[in-house]
C-alpha positions in Angstrom: 0.0 0.0 0.0 1.3 3.4 -1.0 2.0 5.9 1.8 3.3 9.4 1.8 5.6 11.0 4.4 4.0 13.8 6.3 6.0 15.8 8.8 8.7 13.2 9.0 6.3 10.3 9.5 4.8 7.9 7.0 1.3 6.5 7.7 -1.6 5.1 5.7 -5.1 6.4 6.2 -6.1 3.3 8.1 -3.2 3.9 10.5 -4.2 7.5 10.9 -7.8 6.5 11.7 -6.6 4.1 14.4 -4.1 6.5 15.7 -6.7 9.2 16.1 -9.0 6.8 17.9 -6.2 5.7 20.3 -5.4 9.3 21.1 -9.1 10.0 22.0 -9.3 6.9 24.1 -6.2 7.8 26.0 -7.5 11.3 26.6 -10.8 9.9 27.8 -8.9 7.6 30.3 -6.9 10.5 31.7 -10.0 12.7 32.0 -11.9 9.8 33.7 -9.0 9.4 36.1 -9.1 13.1 37.0 -12.9 12.8 37.3 -12.6 9.9 39.7 -9.9 11.6 41.8 -12.2 14.7 42.0 -14.9 12.5 43.4 -15.4 13.3 47.2 -15.6 9.6 48.2 -12.3 8.8 46.4 -10.2 11.8 47.4 -7.6 11.2 50.1 -7.2 14.9 50.7 -9.7 17.5 52.1 -11.8 19.3 49.6 -10.3 22.7 48.7 -6.8 21.9 49.8 -3.8 23.0 47.8 -2.5 19.5 47.5 -5.7 18.1 46.2 -6.0 20.9 43.6 -2.4 20.3 42.5 -3.0 16.6 42.0 -6.2 17.2 40.0 -4.3 19.7 37.9 -1.3 17.4 37.2 -3.3 14.3 36.1 -4.7 16.0 32.9 -1.4 17.8 32.3 0.5 14.4 32.5 -2.1 13.0 30.1 -1.6 15.9 27.7 2.2 15.2 27.7 1.9 11.4 27.2 -1.1 11.5 24.9 0.8 11.0 21.6 3.4 8.6 22.9 4.3 6.3 20.0 1.8 8.0 17.7 2.2 10.8 15.2 1.5 14.3 16.5 -0.6 16.5 14.3 0.9 19.9 13.7 -0.9 23.1 14.7 -1.5 25.6 12.0 -2.4 29.2 12.8 -5.7 30.1 11.1 -9.2 28.8 11.5 -7.9 26.0 13.7 -6.8 28.6 16.3 -10.1 30.4 16.5 -11.7 28.0 19.1 -8.7 28.0 21.5 -8.6 31.8 21.2 -12.2 32.2 22.2 -11.9 29.7 25.1 -8.9 31.6 26.4 -10.9 34.9 26.2 -13.8 33.3 28.1 -11.5 31.9 30.8 -9.6 35.2 30.9 -12.7 37.2 31.6 -13.8 34.8 34.3 -10.3 35.0 35.8 -10.4 38.8 35.8 -13.8 38.6 37.6 -12.4 36.2 40.2 -9.3 38.3 40.9 -11.4 41.5 41.1 -13.9 40.0 43.5 -12.0 37.4 45.5 -8.3 38.0 45.0 -5.5 36.4 43.0 -5.4 33.3 45.2 -8.9 32.2 44.1 -7.6 31.6 40.6 -6.2 28.3 41.7 -9.8 26.9 42.0 -10.0 26.9 38.2 -6.6 25.2 37.6 -8.0 21.6 37.5 -10.7 22.5 35.0 -8.2 24.5 32.9 -5.8 21.5 32.7 -8.7 19.3 31.6 -9.6 21.7 28.8 -5.9 21.8 27.8 -6.0 17.9 27.6 -9.0 18.2 25.3 -7.3 20.6 22.9 -4.2 18.4 22.9 -6.4 15.4 22.0 -8.1 17.0 19.1 -7.3 14.8 16.1 -7.1 15.4 12.3 -10.6 14.3 11.6 -11.5 16.9 9.0 -11.1 14.5 6.0 -12.9 11.6 7.7 -16.5 11.0 6.7 -19.4 10.0 8.9 -18.6 6.3 8.8 -15.1 6.9 9.9 -16.1 9.3 12.6 -18.5 6.7 13.9 -15.7 4.2 14.0 -13.5 6.6 16.0 -16.4 7.2 18.5 -16.1 3.5 19.5 -12.8 4.3 21.2 -14.5 6.6 23.7 -17.2 4.2 24.8 -15.2 2.0 27.2 -13.7 4.8 29.3 -17.2 6.5 29.7 -18.8 3.2 30.7 -16.0 2.4 33.1 -16.6 5.8 34.9 -20.3 4.9 35.3 -19.6 1.3 36.4 -17.1 2.5 39.1 -19.6 4.9 40.5 -22.3 2.2 40.5 -20.1 -0.3 42.3 -19.0 2.2 44.9 -22.6 3.2 45.6 -23.6 -0.5 45.7 -21.0 -1.3 48.4 -21.8 1.8 50.4 -18.7 3.9 49.7 -20.9 6.5 48.1 -23.8 7.1 50.5 -27.3 6.8 48.9 -28.8 10.2 49.6 -31.7 10.7 47.1 -34.6 8.2 47.6 -36.2 6.9 44.4 -39.2 4.8 43.6 -37.9 4.0 40.1 -37.3 0.3 39.6 -33.7 1.0 38.5 -32.5 2.3 41.8 -29.4 1.6 44.0 -30.5 0.6 47.6 -33.8 2.5 46.9 -31.9 5.7 45.9 -31.1 7.4 42.6 -27.9 6.5 41.0 -25.4 9.2 42.1 -22.1 8.1 40.5 -18.8 9.5 41.3 -20.1 13.1 41.4 -22.3 12.0 44.3 -25.2 13.8 42.7 -27.6 12.1 40.2 -28.0 15.2 38.0 -24.3 15.5 37.4 -24.0 11.8 36.8 -26.9 12.0 34.4 -24.9 14.3 32.1 -22.1 11.7 31.9 -24.6 8.9 31.3 -26.2 11.0 28.6 -22.9 11.6 26.9 -22.0 7.9 27.1 -25.4 6.9 25.7 -25.1 9.4 22.9 -21.6 8.3 22.0 -22.6 4.6 22.0 -25.6 5.4 19.8 -23.4 7.3 17.3 -20.6 4.7 17.3 -20.5 1.9 14.8 -22.4 -1.0 16.3 -20.9 -4.3 17.5 -21.7 -6.4 20.5 -19.7 -4.2 22.9 -21.2 -1.0 21.5 -24.7 -2.5 21.8 -24.0 -3.4 25.4 -22.7 0.1 26.0 -25.9 1.6 24.7 -28.0 -0.6 27.0 -25.7 0.1 30.0 -25.6 3.8 29.5 -29.3 4.0 29.1 -29.8 2.0 32.2 -27.5 4.3 34.1 -29.3 7.4 32.7 -32.7 6.0 33.9 -31.2 5.0 37.3 -30.2 8.6 37.9 -33.9 9.5 37.6 -32.7 12.9 36.2 -35.4 14.1 33.9 -33.3 16.9 32.5 -30.5 14.5 31.5 -33.1 12.1 30.0 -34.8 14.9 28.0 -31.4 16.2 26.9 -30.2 12.8 25.7 -33.4 12.2 23.8 -33.1 15.6 22.2 -29.5 14.9 21.2 -30.3 11.5 19.7 -33.2 13.2 17.9 -30.9 15.9 16.5 -28.6 13.1 15.2 -31.5 11.2 13.7 -32.8 14.3 12.0 -29.6 15.9 10.6 -27.1 13.1 10.6 -25.2 12.4 7.4 -27.0 10.3 4.8 -30.5 11.3 5.9 -32.9 11.7 3.1 -35.6 14.3 3.0 -38.2 11.7 3.7 -36.3 10.5 6.8 -36.0 14.0 8.1 -39.7 14.6 7.6 -40.4 11.4 9.6 -38.0 12.6 12.3 -39.7 15.9 12.6 -43.2 14.3 12.7 -42.1 11.7 15.3 -40.5 14.4 17.5 -43.6 16.6 17.4 -45.6 13.6 18.8 -43.1 12.0 21.1 -41.5 15.1 22.8 -44.7 16.3 24.5 -45.6 12.8 25.4 -42.3 12.1 27.0 -42.4 15.4 28.9 -45.9 14.7 30.1 -44.9 11.3 31.4 -41.9 12.6 33.2 -43.7 15.5 34.8 -46.7 13.5 35.9 -44.4 10.9 37.4 -42.4 13.5 39.2 -45.4 15.5 40.5 -47.0 12.3 41.7 -43.9 11.3 43.6 -42.9 14.7 45.0 -45.7 17.1 44.4 -43.3 19.6 42.8 -42.8 19.6 39.0 -39.6 21.6 39.0 -38.1 20.5 42.4 -38.1 24.1 43.7 -36.3 25.5 40.7 -39.0 28.1 40.1 -38.1 29.8 43.4 -34.4 29.5 42.6 -34.8 31.0 39.1 -36.9 33.9 40.3 -34.3 34.9 42.9 -31.4 34.2 40.5 -33.0 36.5 38.0 -33.1 39.3 40.5 -29.5 38.7 41.5 -28.4 38.7 37.8 -30.1 42.1 37.3 -28.0 43.5 40.1 -24.7 42.0 39.0 -22.0 44.5 38.0 -20.0 44.3 34.7 -17.6 41.8 36.1 -20.2 40.0 38.1 -19.9 39.0 41.7 -17.2 36.4 41.1 -17.3 32.6 40.8 -19.6 30.5 43.0 -21.5 33.6 44.2 -24.6 31.7 45.3 -22.7 29.2 47.3 -20.6 31.9 48.9 -23.1 34.7 49.5 -26.7 33.6 48.7 -27.2 30.0 49.7 -30.8 30.7 50.7 -31.7 31.6 47.1 -34.0 28.6 47.1 -36.0 29.8 50.0 -35.6 30.3 53.8 -33.4 27.6 55.3 -32.2 26.3 51.9 -28.5 25.6 51.1 -28.2 26.1 47.4 -24.8 26.1 45.6 -25.9 27.2 42.1 -28.6 28.8 40.1 -29.8 25.6 38.5 -29.4 27.4 35.2 -26.1 28.1 33.3 -27.2 31.5 32.0 -28.4 32.9 35.3 -25.3 31.4 37.0 -22.9 33.1 34.5 -24.8 36.4 34.6 -24.5 36.5 38.4 -20.9 35.3 38.5 -19.3 37.0 35.5 -21.9 39.6 34.4 -23.6 39.9 31.0 -20.3 39.9 29.2 -19.6 36.4 30.6 -22.9 35.2 29.2 -22.1 36.7 25.8 -18.6 35.1 25.7 -20.0 31.7 26.5 -22.5 32.0 23.7 -19.7 33.0 21.3 -17.6 30.0 22.4 -20.6 27.6 21.7 -21.1 29.4 18.3 -17.5 28.8 17.4 -17.8 25.2 18.5 -20.7 24.7 16.1 -18.8 26.5 13.3 -15.6 24.5 13.7 -14.9 21.3 11.9 -16.3 19.7 8.8 -19.9 19.3 7.8 -19.7 15.6 8.5 -18.2 16.1 12.0 -20.9 18.7 12.9 -23.8 16.5 11.8 -22.3 13.3 13.3 -20.9 14.5 16.6 -20.8 18.2 17.4 -24.4 19.3 17.0 -25.9 16.3 18.9 -23.5 16.9 21.8 -24.2 20.7 21.8 -27.9 19.9 21.8 -27.5 17.7 24.8 -25.5 20.3 26.8 -27.8 23.2 25.7 -30.9 21.4 27.1 -28.9 20.7 30.3 -27.9 24.3 30.6 -31.4 25.5 31.2 -31.7 23.3 34.4 -28.1 22.6 35.4 -24.6 24.2 34.9 -22.7 21.9 32.5 -20.1 24.7 31.7 -18.8 25.5 35.2 -15.0 25.6 35.6 -14.7 26.8 39.2 -16.7 24.5 41.5 -15.1 21.1 40.5 -13.2 19.3 37.8 -16.3 17.1 37.5 -18.3 20.1 36.2 -15.7 20.7 33.4 -16.0 17.1 32.0 -18.8 18.0 29.5 -16.6 20.8 28.1 -13.7 18.5 27.8 -15.6 16.0 25.8 -17.2 18.7 23.5 -13.8 20.2 22.7 -12.1 16.8 22.2 -14.4 15.7 19.4 -14.0 18.9 17.3 -11.7 18.1 14.4 -8.4 19.9 13.8 -9.0 20.7 10.2 -5.7 22.4 9.2 -3.7 19.5 10.4 -4.9 17.3 7.6 -3.5 19.4 4.7 -0.5 17.1 4.3 -2.7 14.1 5.1 -4.7 14.7 2.0 -1.8 13.4 -0.1 -2.2 10.1 1.7 -5.8 9.9 0.7 -5.2 10.9 -2.9 -2.1 8.9 -3.7 -3.1 5.6 -2.1 -4.1 2.6 -4.2 -7.9 2.6 -3.5 -8.7 -1.0 -3.9 -5.8 -2.1 -1.6 -6.6 0.6 0.8 -10.2 -0.5 1.2 -9.1 -4.1 1.9 -6.4 -2.9 4.2 -8.8 -0.8 6.2 -11.1 -3.6 6.9 -8.2 -5.9 7.9 -6.2 -3.4 10.0 -8.9 -1.3 11.6 -11.5 -3.9 11.9 -14.3 -1.9 10.3 -17.3 -4.1 9.5 -20.1 -2.4 7.8 -18.5 0.7 6.2 -20.0 2.7 3.4 -18.1 5.1 1.2 -14.7 6.7 2.2 -13.5 10.2 1.4 -11.0 8.7 -1.1 -13.8 7.1 -3.1 -15.5 10.4 -3.9 -15.4 11.5 -7.5 -13.8 14.9 -6.6 -10.9 13.2 -4.8 -10.4 10.8 -7.7 -10.2 13.7 -10.2 -7.9 15.6 -7.9 -5.6 12.5 -7.6 -5.5 12.1 -11.3 -4.7 15.8 -11.9 -1.7 15.8 -9.6 -0.1 12.6 -10.8 2.8 13.1 -13.3 
């Protein structure tokens, strides 16, 4: 099989596909290790201590250093590829200015673990721009095992009593009569991870392990009894079903019609069940949101600083309540970092959607963004100051966005390879079963190959 040297390394497209998958899997393992170490039941050091913060910061940084060991490192090109890192730095910079202004320079250390996790995500971004939907779905398989392991560890620890069961549940899928809390020790936060795992397993190319992963992730999601996470995951799968690559106009019309019928039905079932069990449809969020809205209107330009509600207004949920956040990402950021902080987060998410190829957006980015956007109206999935656990969704979102510019030299590998041998080699080396067309089978690429050959 013909290969072309790129930056001092020679690799075939099949090897590049596997290499990218391995890098993402390694990054997920390091992120899951940091997540586990950030879990209160597993930490050996007191929460908020300098030593604990240093350990949580070092684990992702070590992962970022060792991520490409034995594998080719994609080169960074200044251009469109640098836009997303620039906007993320501006967002974190504004939040840091707010923290220093309100709480002093020492408080910046609270964001160090989350910042290192985000750095690991940027380091893991692979040259996926030239990969089509089938290849992206194959790469997604590499992320399923670490995510399921994270959920399984939390389940086992709660089952044996290391994680106390604090939230009673009447749902059949319960752990000792309690909601599945996971390593975050809160079912709503664990519901986000379970939703990401279920969505990843749904997108990934199916085999026995992936099918098991789908069932396990869905079971974990239901066991959390988090209606926000369930609705968010259903919305994400629906987005993938509706706009995913290869969808015909008829399939999209069916998806829209099905969503129009099933979405209200699902919401009604969840709300009726919740109101019957607790008598409160929103679990007190309406009081929190009303008070948070008032606080947001009083916030100065820089906001009140990170974790304002936990530090200054714990009774925002009513007299005697001990609330740590606004139960809404946008109210939370408006209170903590002012309206500018909200605008910057919106810009970052806009750049996230804009980045990458059309195939990557429709296969991965838009469904994950849909999941986190639904979550953001009832939780805070984009918080970088409270815990490294809260930064995990941002890590996953950034990691799956392709590094487009890094594939410029990779294109020659696609165009110069012997197509028939390459197809056979891919199925043998990478183990792809049911694969459709590849980028190098497209007519435009064939014409481009023929035009550059002497």
